PAZAPA-4460 file (N, C-alpha, C; in steps of 0.05 Angstrom, whole numbers, plus 32768, in hexadecimal, padded with zeros to 4 digits):
% residues 270
    n_x    n_y    n_z   ca_x   ca_y   ca_z    c_x    c_y    c_z   seq   type   mol
   8816   881D   886F   880C   8836   8865   880B   884A   887C     1      M     A
   8817   8861   8877   8812   8877   888A   87F7   8881   8881     2      Y     A
   87EF   8898   8883   87D4   889F   887B   87D3   88A9   885E     3      S     A
   87BA   88A9   8853   87B6   88B5   8839   87B3   88D4   883B     4      L     A
   87B8   88DE   8853   87B6   88FB   8858   87C6   890B   8845     5      L     A
   87BA   8920   883A   87C8   8933   8828   87C9   894E   8836     6      Q     A
   87DF   895D   8832   87E3   8977   883E   87EA   898B   8829     7      M     A
   87D7   8993   8818   87DD   89A2   8800   87E8   89BF   8805     8      P     A
   87E2   89CB   881C   87E9   89E7   8820   8805   89EB   882B     9      Q     A
   8810   89D8   8839   882A   89DA   8845   8840   89D5   8831    10      M     A
   8858   89E0   8836   886F   89D8   8826   8878   89BC   882F    11      N     A
   888A   89B0   8821   8890   8994   8826   889C   8990   8842    12      H     A
   88AD   89A2   884A   88BA   899F   8865   88A5   89A1   887B    13      E     A
   8892   89B4   8878   887D   89B6   888C   886A   899E   888C    14      E     A
   8865   8994   8874   8854   897C   8872   8860   8965   8881    15      Q     A
   887A   8960   887D   8887   8949   8889   8889   894D   88A7    16      M     A
   888E   8965   88B0   8890   896B   88CD   8875   8965   88DB    17      Q     A
   885F   896E   88CF   8845   8969   88DB   883D   894B   88D8    18      F     A
   8844   893F   88C1   883F   8922   88BD   884C   8912   88D4    19      F     A
   8865   8918   88DB   8873   8909   88EF   8869   8910   890B    20      Y     A
   885C   8928   890E   8850   892E   8927   8836   891E   892B    21      E     A
   8827   891A   8916   880F   890A   8917   8817   88ED   891C    22      I     A
   8829   88E3   890C   8831   88C7   890D   884A   88C4   891F    23      F     A
   8845   88C9   8939   885A   88C7   894C   8864   88AB   894E    24      D     A
   887F   88A7   8952   8889   888C   8954   887D   887A   8969    25      P     A
   8870   8886   897D   8865   8876   8993   884A   8869   898C    26      S     A
   883E   8870   8975   8825   8863   896C   882A   8845   8968    27      L     A
   8816   8835   896D   881A   8818   8969   8822   8811   894D    28      P     A
   8815   881D   8939   881A   8818   891D   8815   8831   890D    29      R     A
   881F   8831   88F4   881B   8848   88E2   8808   8840   88CB    30      F     A
   87FC   8829   88CD   87E9   8820   88B9   87DB   8808   88C2    31      G     A
   87C6   8800   88B4   87B7   87E8   88BC   87C8   87CF   88BC    32      P     A
   87C4   87BE   88D0   87D3   87A5   88D3   87D0   879B   88EF    33      G     A
   87D9   8782   88F3   87D9   8776   890E   87EB   875E   890D    34      D     A
   87F4   8756   8925   8807   8740   8927   87FC   8726   891C    35      S     A
   87E3   8721   891F   87D7   8708   8915   87D8   8707   88F7    36      A     A
   87D3   871E   88EA   87D5   871E   88CC   87F2   871B   88C3    37      S     A
   8805   8727   88D1   8821   8723   88CA   8828   8706   88CC    38      T     A
   8820   86F9   88E2   8826   86DC   88E5   8818   86CB   88CF    39      R     A
   8800   86D2   88C8   87F1   86C3   88B3   8800   86C5   8899    40      K     A
   8808   86DE   8892   8817   86E1   8879   8832   86D3   887A    41      A     A
   883F   86D3   8891   8859   86C6   8894   8855   86A8   8891    42      L     A
   8841   869C   889D   883C   8680   889A   8837   8678   887C    43      D     A
   8829   868A   886E   8825   8685   8852   883F   8686   8842    44      M     A
   8850   8699   884A   886A   869C   883D   887C   8684   8842    45      A     A
   887D   867C   885B   888E   8665   8863   8885   864B   8856    46      L     A
   886B   8649   8851   8861   8630   8844   886C   862C   8828    47      S     A
   8874   8643   881C   887F   8642   8800   889C   8647   87FF    48      A     A
   88A9   864E   8815   88C6   8654   8815   88D6   863C   880F    49      A     A
   88EC   863E   8800   88FE   8628   87FC   890B   861F   8816    50      P     A
   8911   8605   8818   891F   85FB   882F   893A   8608   8833    51      E     A
   8940   860F   884C   895A   861B   8851   8969   860A   8865    52      T     A
   8983   860B   8864   8993   85FD   8877   899B   85E1   886D    53      G     A
   89AD   85D5   887D   89B6   85BA   8876   89BD   85AC   8891    54      D     A
   89CD   8598   888F   89D4   8589   88A8   89E2   859B   88BD    55      A     A
   89EE   85B0   88B4   89FD   85C2   88C6   89EA   85D5   88D5    56      S     A
   89D0   85D6   88CD   89BD   85E7   88DB   89AF   85F9   88C8    57      G     A
   899A   8606   88D1   898A   8618   88C0   8999   8631   88B8    58      P     A
   8992   863B   88A1   899D   8655   8898   8989   866B   88A0    59      V     A
   8993   8681   88AA   8982   8697   88B2   8976   86A5   889A    60      R     A
   895C   86AA   889A   894F   86B9   8885   895B   86D5   8883    61      F     A
   895F   86DE   886B   8966   86FA   8865   894D   8709   885E    62      R     A
   8945   871B   8870   892B   8728   886E   892F   8746   886B    63      V     A
   891F   8752   8859   891E   876F   8855   8902   8778   885B    64      L     A
   88FF   878B   886E   88E5   8797   8874   88E5   87B3   886A    65      D     A
   88D6   87B8   8855   88D7   87D2   8847   88C1   87E4   8852    66      I     A
   88C8   87FC   885A   88B4   880E   8866   88AB   8804   8881    67      G     A
   88BE   87FE   8892   88B9   87EF   88AB   88AB   8800   88C0    68      C     A
   88AD   881B   88BD   88A1   882C   88D2   88AD   8827   88ED    69      G     A
   889C   8826   8902   88A7   8820   891D   88A8   8802   8923    70      N     A
   88A3   87F2   890F   88AC   87D6   8910   8899   87C2   891D    71      G     A
   887F   87C7   891E   886D   87B3   892A   8870   8798   891C    72      A     A
   8870   8798   8901   8872   877F   88F3   888F   8774   88F3    73      Q     A
   88A2   8786   88F4   88BF   877E   88F4   88C4   876D   890D    74      T     A
   88BA   8776   8923   88BE   8767   893C   88B0   874D   893C    75      I     A
   8898   874C   8930   888A   8732   892E   8899   871F   891D    76      E     A
   88A5   8728   8907   88B5   8717   88F6   88CD   870D   8905    77      L     A
   88DA   871E   8914   88F1   8716   8924   88EA   8701   8939    78      A     A
   88D2   8704   8944   88CA   86F0   8958   88C6   86D4   894B    79      R     A
   88BD   86D4   8932   88B5   86BB   8925   88CB   86AD   8916    80      Q     A
   88E0   86BC   890E   88F4   86B2   88FB   8910   86B1   8906    81      L     A
   891F   869E   88FD   893C   869F   8900   8946   86B0   88E8    82      A     A
   894B   86C9   88EC   894F   86DB   88D5   8961   86F2   88DC    83      A     A
   896D   86FD   88C7   897B   8716   88C7   8969   872A   88B8    84      D     A
   895D   873D   88C6   8949   874F   88BB   8955   876B   88B8    85      I     A
   8953   8775   889F   895A   8791   889A   8940   87A0   8898    86      T     A
   893C   87B3   88AB   8924   87C3   88AC   8929   87DF   88A2    87      A     A
   891B   87E7   888C   8921   8800   887F   890A   8814   8882    88      V     A
   8911   882D   8889   88FD   8842   8889   890D   885C   8884    89      D     A
   88FF   8871   887B   890D   888A   8875   890D   889E   888C    90      N     A
   8901   8896   88A3   88FF   88A8   88BA   890D   889C   88D2    91      H     A
   8923   88A8   88DB   8933   889C   88F0   8924   8899   890A    92      Q     A
   8913   88AB   8913   8904   88A7   892C   88F3   888E   892C    93      P     A
   88E8   8886   8915   88DA   886D   8914   88ED   8855   8919    94      F     A
   8904   8856   890D   8918   8841   8910   8922   8840   892D    95      L     A
   8925   8857   893A   892D   8858   8956   8918   884B   8967    96      D     A
   88FF   8850   8962   88E9   8843   8971   88EA   8825   896C    97      E     A
   88EE   881C   8953   88F0   8800   894D   8906   87F3   895E    98      L     A
   891D   8800   8960   8933   87F5   8970   892B   87F1   898D    99      R     A
   891E   8805   8998   8915   8803   89B4   8901   87EC   89B7   100      L     A
   88EF   87E9   89A5   88DB   87D4   89A7   88E8   87B8   89A3   101      R     A
   88FB   87B7   8991   8909   879E   898C   8919   8795   89A5   102      A     A
   8926   87A8   89B2   8935   87A2   89CA   8922   8798   89E0   103      E     A
   890B   87A5   89E2   88F7   879D   89F7   88ED   8781   89F1   104      A     A
   88EB   8779   89D7   88E1   875F   89D0   88F8   874A   89CE   105      A     A
   8910   8752   89D4   8928   8740   89D3   892D   8735   89B8   106      S     A
   8928   8745   89A2   892E   873C   8987   8940   874F   8978   107      V     A
   894D   8762   8987   895C   8777   8979   8974   876B   896A   108      S     A
   897F   8755   8973   8996   8749   8965   8990   873F   8949   109      R     A
   8976   873C   8944   896E   8732   8929   8969   8749   8915   110      K     A
   8968   8761   891F   895F   8778   890F   8974   878D   890B   111      I     A
   8979   8795   88F2   898A   87AB   88EB   8978   87C0   88DE   112      T     A
   8979   87D9   88E8   8969   87EE   88DD   897A   87FF   88C9   113      T     A
   896C   8809   88B5   8979   8818   88A0   8967   882F   8897   114      L     A
   8971   8848   889A   8962   885F   8892   8968   8864   8874   115      Q     A
   8953   885F   8864   8957   8862   8847   893B   8865   883A   116      R     A
   893A   8873   8824   8922   8875   8814   891E   885A   8805   117      D     A
   8906   884F   8807   8901   8835   87FB   8904   8837   87DC   118      M     A
   8902   884F   87D1   8905   8851   87B4   8923   8853   87AC   119      R     A
   8935   8853   87BF   8951   8854   87B9   8960   8843   87CE   120      A     A
   8959   8829   87CE   8965   8817   87E2   8982   8812   87DD   121      L     A
   898B   8811   87C4   89A7   880D   87BE   89B2   87F2   87C7   122      G     A
   89A1   87DE   87C5   89A9   87C3   87CF   89AF   87B0   87B8   123      M     A
   89C0   879D   87BD   89C7   878A   87A8   89AF   8778   87A2   124      E     A
   89AC   8771   8789   8997   875F   8780   8999   8743   878B   125      G     A
   8983   8735   878C   8982   8719   8794   898E   8715   87B0   126      E     A
   8988   8726   87C2   8994   8726   87DC   8983   871A   87F2   127      T     A
   8968   871B   87EF   8957   8714   8806   8946   86FC   8800   128      F     A
   8941   86EC   8816   8930   86D5   8814   8913   86DC   8818   129      D     A
   890E   86F2   8827   88F3   86FB   882D   88F3   8719   882E   130      L     A
   88E1   8726   881F   88DC   8743   8820   88C0   8747   882A   131      I     A
   88BF   875A   883D   88A5   8760   884B   889F   877E   8848   132      W     A
   8886   8784   8843   887E   87A0   8842   8861   87A3   8848   133      S     A
   885B   87AC   8860   883F   87AF   8868   8836   87CC   8864   134      E     A
   8824   87D0   8850   8818   87E9   884B   882B   87FF   8843   135      G     A
   8842   87F9   8838   8856   880D   8831   885E   880D   8814   136      A     A
   885A   87F8   8806   8865   87F6   87EB   8858   8809   87D8   137      L     A
   883F   8812   87DE   8831   8825   87CD   8842   883F   87CA   138      Y     A
   8853   8845   87DD   8863   885E   87DB   8875   885E   87C3   139      S     A
   887D   8846   87B9   888D   8844   87A2   887C   8843   8788   140      M     A
   8862   883F   878C   8851   8836   8776   8850   8818   8779   141      G     A
   8838   880C   877B   8837   87F0   8782   8845   87DE   876E   142      F     A
   8840   87E3   8754   884D   87D2   8740   886B   87D6   8740   143      Q     A
   8873   87EF   8742   8890   87F5   8743   889D   87E8   875B   144      E     A
   888F   87E7   8772   8899   87DA   8789   889C   87BC   8786   145      G     A
   8888   87B0   8778   888A   8793   8773   88A2   878D   8762   146      L     A
   88A7   879D   874E   88BE   8798   873D   88D9   879C   874C   147      K     A
   88DA   87B0   875C   88F3   87B5   876C   88F8   879D   877F   148      A     A
   88E3   8793   878C   88E7   877D   879E   88EF   8764   8790   149      C     A
   88E4   875F   8778   88EB   8748   8768   8909   8746   8764   150      Y     A
   8915   875D   875E   8932   875E   8758   8942   8759   8772   151      D     A
   8937   8760   8789   8946   875D   87A2   8944   8740   87AE   152      L     A
   892F   8731   87A5   892B   8716   87AF   893E   8702   87A2   153      L     A
   8949   86F1   87B3   8957   86DA   87A8   8943   86C7   879A   154      A     A
   894C   86B8   8786   893A   86A5   8779   892C   8693   878E   155      P     A
   8912   8690   878C   8903   8681   87A0   88FB   8692   87B8   156      G     A
   8904   86AB   87B9   88FD   86BC   87CF   88E0   86C5   87CF   157      G     A
   88D6   86CE   87E6   88BA   86D4   87EB   88B6   86F2   87F0   158      I     A
   88A1   86FD   87E4   8899   8718   87EA   887D   8718   87F7   159      L     A
   887A   8727   880D   8861   8729   881A   885B   8747   881E   160      A     A
   8845   8750   8812   883E   876D   8813   8820   8770   8819   161      V     A
   8819   8786   8826   87FD   878D   8829   87F8   87A6   8819   162      S     A
   87E1   87A7   880C   87DA   87BE   87FA   87BC   87C4   87FC   163      E     A
   87B6   87DE   87FA   879B   87E7   87FB   878C   87DF   87E1   164      L     A
   8775   87D3   87E4   8766   87C8   87CD   8748   87CC   87D0   165      C     A
   873B   87CD   87B9   871E   87CA   87BA   8718   87AD   87C1   166      W     A
   8705   87A9   87D3   86FC   878E   87DA   86E2   8787   87CB   167      L     A
   86D5   879B   87C1   86BC   8797   87B2   86BD   87A9   8799   168      R     A
   86AF   87A1   8784   86B1   87B1   876B   869E   87C8   876A   169      P     A
   868E   87CD   877F   8679   87E1   877E   867A   87F5   8795   170      D     A
   8691   8801   879A   8692   8814   87B0   8680   882C   87AB   171      P     A
   8673   8836   87C0   8662   884E   87BC   8671   8866   87B2   172      P     A
   8662   8879   87A7   866E   8890   879A   8680   88A0   87AD   173      A     A
   8677   88A4   87C5   8686   88B3   87D9   86A1   88A6   87DE   174      E     A
   86A1   888C   87E0   86BA   887D   87E4   86CC   887F   87CC   175      C     A
   86C1   887C   87B4   86D1   887F   879C   86DE   889B   879A   176      Q     A
   86CE   88AF   87A0   86D9   88CB   879F   86F0   88CE   87B2   177      R     A
   86ED   88C3   87CA   8703   88C6   87DE   871D   88BA   87D3   178      F     A
   871C   88A2   87C8   8734   8895   87BF   873E   88A1   87A4   179      F     A
   872C   88AB   8794   8735   88B9   877C   8747   88D1   8783   180      A     A
   8742   88DD   879A   8753   88F3   87A2   876B   88EA   87B2   181      A     A
   8768   88D6   87C3   877D   88CE   87D6   878F   88B8   87CD   182      E     A
   8784   88A4   87BE   8795   888E   87B5   8789   8883   879B   183      Y     A
   878C   8893   8785   8780   888B   876C   878B   8870   8760   184      P     A
   87A1   8867   876B   87AD   884E   8761   879F   8835   876C   185      A     A
   878D   8838   877F   877F   8821   878B   8772   8811   8775   186      I     A
   8773   87F7   8778   8767   87E5   8764   875D   87CC   8773   187      T     A
   8753   87B9   8764   8748   87A1   8770   875C   878B   8774   188      G     A
   8755   8777   8782   8767   8761   8789   8770   8753   876F   189      I     A
   875E   874E   875D   8765   873F   8744   877A   874F   8734   190      D     A
   8777   8769   8733   878A   8779   8724   87A6   8778   8731   191      Q     A
   87A7   8779   874B   87C0   8776   8759   87CD   875B   8754   192      N     A
   87BD   8746   8754   87C8   872C   874E   87D4   872B   8732   193      L     A
   87C7   8739   871F   87D2   873A   8704   87EC   8749   8703   194      E     A
   87EE   875F   8713   8807   876E   8715   881E   875B   871E   195      F     A
   8818   874B   8732   882D   8739   873D   8836   8724   8728   196      M     A
   8823   8719   871A   882A   8705   8706   8839   8712   86EF   197      K     A
   8832   872B   86E8   8840   8739   86D3   885D   873F   86DB   198      A     A
   8862   8742   86F4   887D   8746   86FE   888E   872D   8700   199      C     A
   8881   8716   86FC   888F   86FC   86FC   888B   86EC   8716   200      G     A
   887A   86F6   8728   8876   86E7   8741   8863   86D0   873E   201      Y     A
   8867   86BC   874F   8853   86A7   8753   8843   86AE   876C   202      K     A
   8829   86B3   8769   8819   86BB   8780   8814   86A2   8792   203      V     A
   881A   86A5   87AB   8815   8690   87BF   87FA   8692   87CB   204      I     A
   87F2   86AA   87D2   87D7   86AE   87DE   87D3   86CB   87E7   205      G     A
   87BB   86D1   87F0   87B4   86EB   87F9   879D   86EA   880C   206      H     A
   879A   86FE   881D   8783   8700   882F   877F   871D   8838   207      F     A
   8767   8724   883F   8760   873F   8848   8765   8742   8866   208      S     A
   876F   8759   886E   8773   875F   888A   8758   8765   8897   209      L     A
   8754   875C   88B0   873B   8761   88BE   8737   877F   88C4   210      P     A
   871E   8787   88C8   8719   87A3   88CE   8726   87AC   88E9   211      S     A
   872A   8799   88FB   8737   879F   8914   8753   87A9   8910   212      S     A
   8760   87A1   88FB   877C   87AA   88F6   877C   87C7   88ED   213      S     A
   8766   87D1   88E4   8763   87EE   88DE   875C   87FD   88F7   214      W     A
   8748   87F4   8905   873C   8804   891B   874C   8801   8934   215      L     A
   874D   87E9   8940   875A   87E6   895A   8778   87EB   8958   216      Q     A
   8784   87E2   8942   87A2   87E3   8940   87AC   87FE   8935   217      E     A
   879B   880C   8926   87A5   8824   8918   8795   883D   891D   218      Y     A
   877C   883D   8915   876C   8855   8916   8765   885F   8932   219      Y     A
   875E   884D   8945   8757   8856   895F   876F   8864   896D   220      L     A
   8787   8858   896D   879E   8867   8978   87A4   8881   8969   221      P     A
   87A0   8881   894F   87A5   8899   893F   8791   88AF   8947   222      L     A
   8778   88A7   894C   8764   88BB   8954   876C   88C9   896E   223      E     A
   8778   88BB   8980   8782   88C7   8999   8797   88DD   8992   224      E     A
   87A9   88D6   8980   87BD   88E9   8978   87B0   8902   896B   225      S     A
   879C   88FD   895A   878F   8913   894C   8781   8925   8961   226      I     A
   8774   8919   8975   8767   8929   8989   877A   893B   8998   227      G     A
   8791   8930   899F   87A5   8940   89AE   87B0   8957   899D   228      S     A
   87B5   8951   8983   87BF   8966   8971   87AA   897C   896C   229      L     A
   8791   8974   896B   877C   8988   8967   877D   899D   897E   230      R     A
   8781   8993   8996   8782   89A5   89AD   879B   89B7   89AB   231      E     A
   87B1   89AC   89A2   87CA   89BB   89A0   87C8   89D0   898A   232      R     A
   87BA   89CA   8974   87B9   89DC   895D   879D   89E8   8959   233      Y     A
   878F   89ED   896E   8774   89F8   896C   8772   8A10   895A   234      T     A
   8786   8A22   895B   8785   8A3B   894D   8796   8A3A   8933   235      F     A
   879E   8A22   892B   87AC   8A1F   8911   8799   8A12   88FE   236      D     A
   878C   8A22   88EE   8776   8A18   88DC   8780   8A03   88C8   237      A     A
   8798   8A07   88BF   87A3   89F4   88AA   87A8   89D9   88B6   238      E     A
   87B5   89D8   88CD   87BB   89BE   88D9   87A1   89B1   88E3   239      K     A
   878F   89C1   88EF   8776   89B6   88F7   8766   89AA   88E0   240      T     A
   8767   89B8   88C9   8759   89AE   88B2   8765   8993   88A8   241      G     A
   877F   8991   88AA   878C   8978   88A2   8785   8961   88B5   242      M     A
   8783   8967   88CE   877B   8953   88E1   875E   894A   88DC   243      L     A
   874D   895D   88D4   8732   8957   88CD   8731   8945   88B5   244      Q     A
   8743   894A   88A2   8744   8939   888A   874C   891C   8891   245      S     A
   875E   891A   88A4   8766   88FF   88AD   874F   88F1   88BC   246      L     A
   8741   8900   88CB   8729   88F6   88D9   8714   88ED   88C5   247      Q     A
   8712   88FC   88AF   86FF   88F4   889A   8707   88DA   888D   248      A     A
   8721   88D5   888A   872B   88BB   8880   8721   88A4   8891   249      E     A
   8723   88A8   88AB   871A   8894   88BE   86FC   8890   88BC   250      I     A
   86ED   88A5   88B8   86D0   88A3   88B6   86C9   8894   889C   251      A     A
   86D8   8898   8887   86D3   888A   886E   86D7   886C   8872   252      I     A
   86EB   8865   8881   86F0   8848   8886   86D9   883C   8896   253      Y     A
   86D1   884A   88AB   86BB   8840   88BC   86A2   883C   88AB   254      R     A
   869D   884D   8898   8685   884C   8888   8686   8837   8872   255      K     A
   869E   8834   8866   86A0   8824   884D   86B5   880D   884F   256      Y     A
   86BA   8803   8867   86CF   87EF   8869   86C9   87D5   885B   257      H     A
   86B0   87D0   8854   86AA   87B8   8845   86B3   87BA   8828   258      D     A
   86BA   87D2   881F   86C0   87D6   8803   86DE   87D7   87FD   259      Y     A
   86EE   87DC   8811   870B   87DE   880C   871A   87D5   8826   260      Y     A
   8733   87CF   8822   8743   87C7   8839   875F   87C0   8830   261      G     A
   876F   87B7   8842   878A   87AD   883C   8789   878F   8836   262      Y     A
   8797   8787   8822   879A   876B   881A   87B7   8763   881C   263      V     A
   87BD   874D   882A   87D8   8743   882C   87DC   8730   8815   264      F     A
   87F1   8734   8805   87F8   8723   87EF   8813   8716   87F5   265      Y     A
   8814   86FC   87EF   882E   86ED   87F3   8834   86E0   87D8   266      V     A
   884D   86E4   87CF   8855   86DA   87B4   8872   86D2   87B5   267      M     A
   887A   86C4   87A0   8896   86BA   879F   88A3   86C1   8784   268      A     A
   88BC   86C7   8786   88CC   86C9   876D   88D4   86AC   8766   269      R     A
   88CC   86A2   874F   88D3   8686   8748   88F1   8682   8747   270      P     A
***
């Protein structure tokens, strides 16, 4: 997930220009997550993955990372797997940063980057053994994204996604109002599990991301970027207001993190 930040006064081109200025490719991540959670979800996925390979040796996993951003999770997957990974994002500077990081981690040979809108991937069905999407599938609409991934998975293939969810059924009114405006599609874990079953998946497991994956890995570095941009745009009331809105999002999380968070779901196409 990039931010839930909305920019209602700018035209689309201006919105995206400022969005990419806030979410500079050098940030550690563009949404909540951490390497330990990526590995935990991967272990869950591999426990249910069909056996690959024969006497001639193992077959490399065909992996698709949708909405990869600058590739924190992509590189972790490459470290852990014998795989050919296709990493897709719609912003080339993010992919350029991913390539630099992959080269520094000595895993670049495993990763192919592809600039493409996730809603128009144009890929052949039943192509991938593992599809990964951390905090990005909501851009397609969560249910629509689940359906699209089902068609791209080979039979027996695994889908691992993280999605923003209510963790408790009784969020305070202020928290509910915030998400009614910013992400009205948010729902509970049980409802998402029902979505997955309705799409034909067999659910393998799920777990909530720790609060550290929001704060240390995402929000604290982002706050540094916000502070720098505030100084740069001191006399730009519109941009300053938008930065304040993003800071308000962070404040909501600090106040109400017991009530919502990201949940990692791992499921299989039978």
